[in-house]
Structure formats: C-alpha cells, structure tokens
N, C-alpha and C positions, 0 to 999 in steps of 0.2 A: 504494500500500500504506500503510495507516494504522499508524504506529509504535506508538501506544498499543494498538490492537487486536491487533497482531502480538505485542507484548510480553506482553499478558495471555494470549493464546492459547498461546504457547510456555510461559509460566510455569505455567498451569493444566495443560497436558499433562504437563510434567515432574513436577509435584507429584502428579498423579493416578497416574502410573506409579510414582513413589517409594512412594506409599501402597500400591499393589497389590503391589509388590515386598516391602515390609515385611510385609504380611499373609501372603503366600506363605511368606516366611522363618519367620514365627512359627508357621504351621500345619504346615509340613513342613521343619524345619531341615536335616536330612541330605540329602534329595533336592535341596533348594535349593542347598546347598553343592556337591553333585556337579555341578549345572547351571552354577553360577558358575565352578567350576574348569574345566569343559569349554569354557565360553564364552570364557574368557581363556587358552586354550591351556595349561592345566595349572597356572596360578598357584594356589598353595594358599591359599585364603581362610580355611581353618580356623585358620590361625595368628593371624588377627585376632580370633577369638572370645575373649572374656574370661571367660566363665562367669558373669558377673554378670547379674542379671535386667534385663529391658528396662524402662526408665521411660518415662513419657509424654514427658518433656522430651527424652530421647535420640532420640525419633522426631519430635517437633514442631520442635525447633530446626533440624535439617537441612532439614526441609520449608520453614521460613521462609527459610533461607539460599538454598535452591534457587529459591524463588519470586522473591526479590529479584534474584538473579543472572541467572536466565533471562528475567525481565522486561526487565532492562537489555540482555541479549544480543539478545532479539527486537526490542526497540525500535531498537537500534543497527542491526541487520540491515535492518529496514524503511527506516530513514533512509538508510543507505548505498545500498540498492537504489534508492530514489527519486532519490538524488543522482547515481548513476552511470547511470541509465536513459537511453538515447540516443533514445528515441522521443517525447520531450517537445516 
C-alpha cells in the first residue's frame, strides 16, 4: 500500500464529502439539521447555529484542515499497515 496515494485518496474523499455536506446544508438547512440530529441520536445541532451568514473562509478553512489531517491519517495508516503486514 502506497502511503502517499492512500493519504491523498483519504484526504480527497473527506474533502469531497465535506463539500457535499456543506452544499446540502446550504440548500436545505432545516431538513439537514433534522438529519444530523437523527444521525447523532438526538444531539441538537441547532444550538451550534449562529445566525451569521456563511463566508467562503468559514467553508474553505475547515476543508484545508481536513485535507491536511486526513492526508496524515491515511499516510500513517498505509505505513502502519505495511509495517505490520506479516506476508512480506
């Protein structure tokens, strides 16, 4: 397993799903909040809403953080997998 390719793949997947999640939230905020509350066993995500408009930076910055973090996690996963693999 190639650590770089695994890191890039995981990072791209997470950022894509984050972008899709953001688009769904922007298009249908109330149904999205109902879904999130149901997904997390009734945890009320509406309390996190500030009422402020969404800026590009408030969307892009978390995407950058996710990209870096999940690249590191995917790379580490592949490295650890290769290290612990017993069929070498």
